[in-house]
C-alpha positions in Angstrom: -23.5 -7.5 4.7 -20.4 -5.5 3.8 -19.5 -2.4 5.8 -20.5 1.0 4.6 -18.2 2.7 2.1 -17.9 6.5 2.2 -16.3 8.1 -0.8 -16.5 11.8 -1.7 -19.6 12.5 0.3 -21.3 9.4 -1.0 -22.0 6.3 1.0 -23.0 2.9 -0.4 -22.7 -0.9 0.2 -20.8 -3.3 -2.1 -23.1 -6.3 -1.7 -24.7 -6.0 -5.2 -21.3 -5.5 -6.8 -20.2 -9.1 -6.2 -20.2 -11.2 -9.4 -19.8 -8.2 -11.8 -16.7 -7.6 -13.9 -14.3 -4.8 -13.3 -15.2 -1.7 -15.1 -19.0 -2.0 -14.4 -20.7 1.3 -13.7 -23.2 1.3 -10.9 -25.8 3.8 -9.8 -26.4 4.4 -6.1 -30.0 4.0 -5.2 -31.9 4.7 -2.0 -30.4 2.9 1.0 -26.9 2.9 -0.5 -27.6 -0.1 -2.7 -25.8 -0.4 -6.1 -27.6 -1.1 -9.3 -25.9 -1.6 -12.7 -26.4 1.5 -14.7 -28.4 1.0 -17.9 -26.7 2.6 -20.9 -29.0 5.2 -22.4 -28.2 7.0 -25.7 -27.5 10.6 -25.0 -29.5 13.1 -27.1 -27.7 15.9 -28.8 -30.4 18.4 -28.0 -28.5 19.7 -24.9 -25.6 21.2 -27.0 -27.5 21.8 -30.2 -27.8 25.5 -29.7 -24.6 27.3 -28.5 -23.3 30.8 -28.4 -20.2 32.2 -29.9 -18.6 33.6 -26.7 -19.3 34.1 -23.0 -18.4 37.8 -22.8 -22.1 38.9 -22.2 -22.8 36.3 -19.5 -22.8 37.6 -16.0 -22.7 35.3 -13.0 -25.2 37.1 -10.8 -26.7 33.9 -9.3 -30.1 34.6 -10.9 -29.7 32.5 -14.1 -31.0 29.3 -12.4 -34.8 29.2 -11.8 -34.7 26.1 -9.6 -33.9 26.8 -6.0 -32.1 24.6 -3.5 -35.4 23.6 -2.0 -36.8 22.6 -5.4 -33.8 20.4 -6.0 -34.1 18.8 -2.6 -37.8 18.1 -3.3 -36.9 16.4 -6.6 -34.4 14.2 -4.7 -37.0 13.3 -2.1 -39.4 12.2 -4.9 -36.8 9.7 -6.1 -36.0 11.4 -9.3 -32.6 10.2 -10.7 -29.6 12.5 -11.1 -29.8 12.5 -14.9 -33.3 13.9 -14.8 -32.3 16.5 -12.3 -29.4 17.6 -14.5 -31.8 17.9 -17.5 -34.1 20.1 -15.5 -31.3 22.3 -14.4 -30.3 22.8 -18.0 -33.9 23.6 -19.0 -34.3 26.1 -16.2 -31.1 27.9 -16.9 -31.5 31.2 -18.7 -27.9 31.5 -19.8 -27.2 27.9 -20.9 -28.1 28.5 -24.6 -25.9 31.5 -24.8 -22.7 29.7 -23.6 -20.2 28.2 -26.0 -20.1 24.5 -26.7 -17.1 24.0 -24.5 -18.7 25.9 -21.6 -21.9 23.8 -22.0 -20.0 20.6 -21.8 -18.1 21.9 -18.7 -21.4 22.9 -17.1 -23.0 19.4 -17.8 -20.0 17.6 -16.4 -20.0 19.7 -13.2 -23.7 19.1 -12.6 -23.5 15.4 -13.3 -20.6 15.0 -10.8 -22.7 16.7 -8.2 -26.1 15.1 -8.7 -25.5 11.8 -10.4 -24.5 9.1 -7.9 -22.6 6.9 -10.3 -19.5 4.9 -9.4 -17.3 2.6 -11.5 -15.3 -0.2 -9.9 -11.9 -0.7 -11.5 -9.3 -3.3 -11.0 -6.5 -2.2 -8.6 -3.1 -1.5 -10.1 0.1 0.3 -9.3 -0.9 3.4 -11.2 -4.4 3.7 -9.6 -3.2 3.1 -6.0 -0.1 5.4 -6.3 -2.3 8.2 -7.8 -4.8 7.8 -5.0 -2.2 7.8 -2.2 -0.4 10.8 -3.7 -3.6 12.8 -4.1 -5.1 11.9 -0.7 -2.3 10.9 1.8 1.1 11.7 0.3 2.7 11.7 3.7 2.2 7.9 4.1 4.2 7.2 0.9 6.9 9.8 1.5 5.4 12.0 -1.3 6.4 9.3 -3.9 4.8 10.4 -7.2 3.5 7.7 -9.6 5.9 8.6 -12.4 8.8 8.4 -9.9 7.7 5.0 -8.9 7.6 3.9 -12.6 11.2 5.1 -13.0 12.2 3.1 -9.9 10.8 -0.1 -11.4 12.6 0.6 -14.7 15.9 1.5 -13.2 15.8 -1.5 -10.8 15.2 -3.9 -13.7 12.2 -5.4 -12.0 11.1 -8.5 -13.9 9.7 -12.0 -13.4 12.2 -14.5 -11.9 14.3 -11.9 -10.0 15.5 -12.1 -6.5 14.8 -8.6 -5.1 15.5 -6.9 -1.8 13.0 -4.1 -0.9 13.4 -1.7 1.9 10.5 0.8 2.1 8.3 2.7 4.5 5.6 3.7 2.0 2.8 1.6 3.5 3.7 -1.3 1.2 3.0 0.6 -2.1 6.6 0.0 -3.5 6.4 -3.7 -2.4 3.1 -4.1 -4.1 4.4 -2.5 -7.3 7.4 -4.9 -7.3 5.1 -7.9 -6.8 2.8 -6.8 -9.6 5.7 -6.3 -12.0 7.2 -9.8 -11.1 3.8 -11.5 -11.5 4.3 -14.1 -8.8 7.6 -15.4 -10.2 10.9 -15.0 -8.3 11.4 -14.1 -4.7 11.2 -10.8 -2.7 12.8 -10.1 0.6 11.2 -7.2 2.5 13.4 -5.5 5.0 11.3 -3.8 7.7 12.0 -1.6 10.7 10.2 -2.0 14.0 8.2 -5.0 15.1 6.8 -6.1 11.8 6.3 -5.2 8.1 3.6 -2.7 7.1 1.6 -3.8 4.0 -1.6 -1.7 4.1 -1.2 -0.7 0.4 -0.1 -4.2 -0.6 -3.3 -5.7 0.6 -5.3 -3.4 -1.7 -3.8 -4.9 -4.8 -5.8 -8.1 -4.3 -3.0 -10.5 -5.2 -3.7 -14.2 -5.3 -2.3 -16.4 -2.6 0.6 -17.8 -4.7 2.0 -14.3 -4.9 2.8 -14.4 -1.2 4.5 -17.8 -1.3 7.8 -16.3 -2.3 7.5 -13.2 -0.2 10.0 -13.2 2.7 10.6 -10.7 5.5 13.6 -9.9 7.6 14.0 -7.3 10.4 16.4 -4.4 9.6 17.8 -4.5 13.1 19.3 -8.0 12.6 21.2 -7.1 9.4 24.4 -6.3 11.3 24.3 -9.6 13.2 23.7 -11.5 10.0 26.7 -9.9 8.3 28.9 -10.6 11.3 27.7 -14.2 11.6 26.2 -13.8 15.0 22.5 -13.9 13.9 20.2 -16.1 16.0 16.5 -16.3 16.3 16.8 -16.6 20.1 17.7 -12.9 20.3 14.4 -11.8 18.7 12.0 -10.0 21.0 8.5 -11.1 22.1 8.8 -14.8 22.7 5.3 -16.2 23.2 6.6 -19.4 24.9 7.3 -17.5 28.1 3.9 -15.8 27.8 2.3 -19.2 27.3 3.9 -20.5 30.5 2.8 -17.4 32.4 -0.7 -17.9 31.1 -0.7 -21.5 32.2 0.4 -20.5 35.7 -2.2 -17.8 35.9 -4.8 -20.3 34.7 -3.6 -22.6 37.5 -4.0 -19.8 40.1 -7.5 -19.1 38.9 -8.3 -22.8 39.1 -7.1 -23.0 42.7 -9.3 -20.0 43.5 -12.3 -21.7 41.9 -11.7 -24.9 43.8 -11.4 -23.1 47.1 -14.6 -21.3 46.4 -16.3 -24.6 45.6 -15.0 -26.1 48.9 -16.4 -23.2 50.9 -19.7 -23.7 49.1 -19.7 -27.4 50.0 -18.9 -26.7 53.6 -21.7 -24.2 53.9 -24.2 -26.4 52.1 -25.1 -28.7 55.1 -25.9 -25.7 57.2 -28.5 -24.4 54.7 -29.8 -27.8 53.7 -32.6 -27.7 56.2 -33.9 -24.3 54.9 -34.3 -25.2 51.2 -36.5 -27.7 49.5 -35.8 -30.5 47.1 -36.4 -28.3 44.0 -33.9 -25.7 45.0 -31.3 -28.4 45.6 -31.8 -29.7 42.1 -31.4 -26.2 40.7 -28.2 -25.7 42.6 -26.8 -28.9 41.3 -27.7 -27.9 37.7 -25.9 -24.5 38.2 -22.8 -26.2 39.6 -22.7 -28.6 36.7 -22.9 -25.6 34.3 -20.1 -23.9 36.2 -17.9 -26.9 35.9 -18.7 -27.2 32.2 -17.9 -23.6 31.7 -14.6 -23.9 33.5 -13.6 -26.9 31.4 -14.4 -25.1 28.2 -12.4 -22.1 29.4 -9.4 -24.2 30.2 -9.6 -25.9 26.8 -9.8 -22.5 25.1 -6.8 -21.2 27.0 -4.7 -24.2 26.1 -5.7 -23.9 22.4 -4.7 -20.3 22.4 -1.3 -21.2 24.0 -0.7 -23.8 21.3 -1.7 -21.4 18.6 0.7 -18.8 19.8 3.5 -21.3 20.0 2.7 -22.5 16.5 2.8 -19.0 15.1 6.1 -18.3 16.9 7.6 -21.5 15.5 6.5 -20.6 12.0 7.9 -17.1 12.3 11.3 -18.4 13.5 11.3 -20.9 10.6 10.6 -18.2 8.0 13.3 -16.0 9.5 15.8 -18.8 9.3 14.9 -19.4 5.6 15.1 -15.7 4.8 18.5 -15.5 6.5 19.7 -18.4 4.4 18.6 -16.5 1.2 20.4 -13.4 2.3 23.6 -15.3 3.1 23.8 -16.4 -0.6 24.5 -12.7 -1.5 23.1 -13.1 -5.0 20.2 -10.8 -5.0 19.4 -9.3 -8.5 18.6 -5.8 -7.2 17.8 -3.5 -4.4 15.1 -0.9 -3.9 15.2 1.6 -1.0 12.4 4.1 -0.4 12.2 4.9 3.3 12.0 7.8 5.7 15.4 6.9 7.2 18.7 8.2 6.0 19.5 6.0 3.0 23.3 5.9 3.4 23.7 3.3 6.2 20.8 1.3 4.9 22.1 1.2 1.3 25.7 0.3 2.2 24.6 -2.5 4.6 22.0 -4.1 2.2 24.3 -3.9 -0.9 26.4 -6.6 0.8 23.6 -9.1 -0.2 23.4 -8.0 -3.8 25.4 -9.8 -6.6 27.8 -7.9 -8.8 26.6 -6.1 -11.9 23.1 -5.6 -10.4 21.2 -2.3 -10.2 20.1 -0.5 -7.1 17.7 2.5 -6.7 17.3 4.8 -3.8 14.4 7.3 -3.5 14.5 10.2 -1.2 12.3 13.3 -1.0 15.2 15.6 -0.4 18.2 16.3 -2.6 20.8 16.9 0.1 20.2 13.4 1.6 20.7 11.7 -1.7 23.8 13.7 -2.4 25.4 12.5 0.8 24.4 9.0 -0.2 25.9 9.5 -3.7 29.3 10.7 -2.3 29.4 7.7 0.0 28.9 5.4 -2.9 31.5 7.3 -5.0 34.2 7.1 -2.3 33.8 3.4 -1.8 34.6 2.7 -5.5 32.3 -0.4 -5.5 29.7 1.1 -7.8 29.5 2.1 -11.4 27.4 4.8 -13.0 26.0 6.4 -9.9 23.5 9.1 -10.9 21.3 11.4 -8.9 18.5 13.1 -10.7 15.2 14.8 -10.1 12.0 14.0 -12.1 9.9 16.8 -13.4 6.6 15.8 -15.0 4.3 18.2 -16.8 0.7 17.5 -17.7 -0.7 19.5 -20.6 -4.4 20.1 -21.3 -5.9 20.9 -24.7 -7.7 24.2 -24.9 -10.8 25.0 -27.0 -9.0 26.4 -30.0 -7.0 24.0 -32.2 -3.2 23.7 -31.8 -3.2 25.3 -28.4 -2.5 23.8 -25.0 -1.5 24.8 -21.5 0.1 23.0 -18.6 -1.8 22.0 -15.4 -1.5 24.9 -13.1 -1.7 22.9 -9.8 0.9 20.3 -10.6 3.6 19.3 -8.2 6.9 21.0 -8.4 9.0 17.8 -8.3 8.8 14.1 -7.9 11.7 13.6 -5.4 15.2 12.5 -6.1 16.5 9.1 -7.3 20.0 7.6 -6.9 20.7 4.7 -9.2 23.8 2.7 -9.8 25.3 -0.7 -10.6 27.3 -2.8 -8.2 30.8 -3.9 -9.3 33.6 -6.0 -7.8 37.1 -4.6 -7.5 40.2 -6.9 -7.8 42.2 -5.6 -4.8 45.1 -7.9 -5.5 46.3 -6.0 -8.5 47.7 -2.5 -8.5 46.5 0.4 -10.7 49.3 0.0 -13.1 48.7 -3.6 -13.7 45.0 -2.9 -14.2 45.9 -0.3 -16.8 48.3 -2.7 -18.6 45.5 -5.3 -18.7 43.1 -2.7 -20.1 45.6 -1.9 -22.9 45.9 -5.5 -23.9 42.1 -6.0 -24.0 41.1 -2.8 -25.7 41.6 -2.3 -29.4 44.4 0.0 -30.6 42.0 2.8 -31.5 41.0 3.2 -27.9 44.4 2.7 -26.2 45.3 6.4 -26.5 42.0 7.4 -24.8 42.7 5.2 -21.9 46.2 6.7 -21.6 44.9 10.2 -21.8 42.2 9.5 -19.2 44.8 8.1 -16.8 47.0 11.1 -17.1 
């Protein structure tokens, strides 16, 4: 049985959802079980009679005849939420006087409260980013979903690319890049600390082949890789030493066990006269069980040691393959969205990006991205560097036609993006020679513009 799922004060189990398609609507029954909801044609009697305005309606708390105890009694009888909502409508003294819009709003509010209905949808970048931004924005550095969409567009994320991703957004940006690439191409995830965090990536439900071309590399080894001193021997937490230590500790425990057995054997002749033949047979059976248990324990420890050595060997092998991919320095793009200062991270990782390739940096604060922008501008190795803020407005339609208003609780901004394109400067030529070459290549109509720009 699956574990209990708690979502918005409602708990249920997902056992009965296995085998149904995405988009299926379920009704939560007693015991937290899910049952596919039967589609029932809604009658129009609920909103048939409606008032012209709500100016004479007073919210004094006396318009509903059903009390809280009455509603609880209906739930205890097993009456479904749809029937409870219908009874609330019938026992409301002001429902018929409300406008049609107010009636629909009332019905939606009561259905959300009393109808235990859920719909299972297929995970996607939009759904997961919306969920994280609404519930736990701190885990994704307050990265809004429209900002993430702009990052994917500016980074030219497409199938067949070789991308470098450095993010501390719980794996949300990595999952978005993997979804856009569709399992084609390769992705190198740069991670700080002991290992990559992919909590949001696992929620996408990608097939196994999506992870075949996903590589990882520690951010702390970038400098050694650029200087040519990178080696897997310098990596921390070597399980081989731990394995030897475990073997030694196992040997010590074995010696203790053998010494205990010897002492038991020495004391056995002294007590042999006091026990009968049945007790001797029981003792022999117990000793045989102890020996068998000890052998199984030794075998299990050796298997654990071998498994740790195998995992360590696979990890080192993957790091060597990832280092070889980075040494090619032909990545098709770079995405940075981390809680660290982006300037040193960006300048170091751009060494692995090929010329004429885009890069995108997300930061929650404007001043940090401005410092990163001026660092890129002074290096003269980038073209079309831009820093901009995203402002997204959601409008709602009102009751009257041709009227709308924005959402009053929307966010003030979606963070700041720095985007640009990598270029290669020919340092062997002077500025004057570059200008003369530009004059020869450009048509005559544009030569004056180049001259004026140089002056």
